[in-house]
MITIVEX-7096 format. One record per residue (C-alpha): x, y, z. Coordinates in steps of 0.25 Angstrom, whole numbers, padded with zeros to 4 digits, always signed. Example, Ala and Ser with C-alpha at 12.3 -4.5 7.8 and 13.67 -1.06 7.14 Angstrom:
<atoms>
+0049-0018+0031+0055-0004+0029
</atoms>
This chain:
<atoms>
+0415-0280+0142+0409-0290+0132+0396-0297+0132+0394-0312+0134+0385-0311+0120+0385-0303+0110+0373-0303+0099+0380-0304+0086+0373-0297+0074+0375-0305+0063+0364-0315+0053+0375-0323+0047+0376-0337+0054+0389-0339+0047+0395-0327+0054+0388-0329+0068+0393-0342+0068+0407-0338+0065+0407-0330+0074+0402-0337+0088+0413-0348+0083+0423-0337+0083+0419-0331+0097+0414-0343+0103+0427-0345+0112+0425-0330+0117+0411-0335+0127+0402-0326+0119+0387-0330+0120+0389-0323+0104+0372-0322+0100+0367-0319+0086+0356-0307+0079+0355-0304+0066+0351-0289+0064+0350-0281+0052+0358-0269+0054+0361-0257+0044+0375-0257+0040+0382-0243+0039+0393-0239+0026+0407-0239+0031+0419-0246+0037+0419-0259+0044+0420-0253+0058+0411-0244+0055+0400-0253+0050+0403-0262+0061+0401-0252+0073+0389-0246+0066+0383-0263+0064+0386-0265+0079+0379-0250+0083+0367-0255+0076+0368-0269+0081+0369-0267+0098+0357-0255+0095+0348-0266+0090+0352-0278+0097+0356-0268+0111+0367-0278+0115+0379-0282+0112+0381-0285+0096+0393-0290+0089+0392-0287+0073+0401-0291+0062+0403-0285+0048+0412-0294+0040+0418-0286+0027+0428-0290+0014+0437-0281+0011+0444-0282-0001+0460-0275-0002+0456-0271-0018+0443-0263-0012+0451-0258-0002+0442-0264+0008+0430-0267+0000+0420-0272+0000+0424-0272+0015+0407-0272+0023+0400-0271+0011+0406-0286+0006+0392-0290+0011+0385-0285+0001+0395-0291-0011+0394-0304-0006+0381-0305-0007+0379-0297-0020+0391-0305-0028+0390-0319-0019+0402-0325-0015+0405-0332-0027+0407-0320-0034+0414-0312-0023+0427-0312-0028+0424-0306-0042+0423-0293-0034+0439-0293-0035+0438-0300-0051+0447-0287-0055+0457-0284-0043+0468-0291-0041+0469-0291-0025+0461-0301-0020+0463-0298-0005+0453-0295+0006+0449-0293+0021+0439-0301+0025+0436-0290+0038+0427-0295+0052+0422-0283+0060+0412-0287+0074+0408-0276+0079+0405-0278+0094+0395-0269+0105+0390-0268+0119+0379-0263+0114+0370-0251+0110+0378-0239+0111+0393-0246+0114+0401-0242+0103+0407-0256+0095+0418-0262+0095+0425-0268+0083+0433-0281+0079+0439-0283+0065+0446-0293+0060+0454-0297+0045+0457-0308+0037+0466-0303+0022+0463-0313+0011+0458-0312-0002+0445-0313-0012+0443-0327-0020+0433-0335-0027+0423-0341-0016+0431-0353-0012+0422-0362-0002+0407-0361+0005+0401-0349+0002+0392-0347+0012+0399-0337+0022+0401-0323+0014+0413-0321+0008+0422-0333+0014+0424-0341+0002+0429-0328-0005+0437-0325+0006+0450-0331+0003+0463-0330+0017+0476-0340+0014+0469-0348+0004+0456-0353+0007+0442-0345+0009+0436-0344+0021+0425-0350+0016+0434-0364+0016+0441-0363+0030+0434-0369+0039+0428-0361+0048+0437-0362+0060+0449-0357+0052+0443-0345+0045+0439-0340+0059+0453-0339+0062+0456-0330+0054+0444-0323+0049+0442-0310+0048+0429-0312+0058+0439-0323+0067+0448-0311+0070+0439-0300+0071+0432-0310+0082+0446-0314+0087+0446-0298+0090+0429-0298+0097+0434-0311+0105+0446-0303+0110+0439-0291+0114+0429-0301+0120+0437-0309+0128+0445-0296+0132+0431-0289+0140+0424-0301+0144+0423-0304+0157
</atoms>
C-alpha cells in the first residue's frame, strides 16, 4: 500500500519544485527533508537503493530518494552517478569540453527514484532515461547541467518547465512512480 505522504530526501529546491509539480495530480503529499547521506560507489541502481535504505533508517518512515546521472555515450555511461563532482569541478560553462576529443557527443540523462516503506523494507526503483547530446551551455545555468544537455534542438534550460517535465528523465521516472502509486493507493 502506498502512503498518502512521502518524505522526499533532497536539499535541492529546484529538484523539489519539479517533483512536486509532476506528482501533484497523484494526491500524494510530498514533504521534504534534507538529510546528508553517505553515497556508496556502484551502479546507478545500487547507489539509489543504498541511499534509500539509509534515508528510511534515518527518517524512520517512508521515503523517496532520487539520483540523477548523465551518461556520455563516448565514455560508456560515465560520468553517470558521479556527474555532480565533474560539474562542480568544471562548472556548467566548461562541462561540454569533456567531450572535445570525441566525435560522439551523445548522452543519456538518467533519473532513478527509489521508494521504501520504511526501515527494513526493500526499496522499489523507478527509472527514466532521455537521449540527447552534450553542447556548449545555452540558457539559464542555475540548475545543474540543464544548459548543456540538448534534446531535439533545445537544451533543458531553454525549455519551458512544463515542456521539459513531459520529456525529461525525471518526468519519465516519475510517470512510472505515479503509475505504481495509483495502483497501490486505496
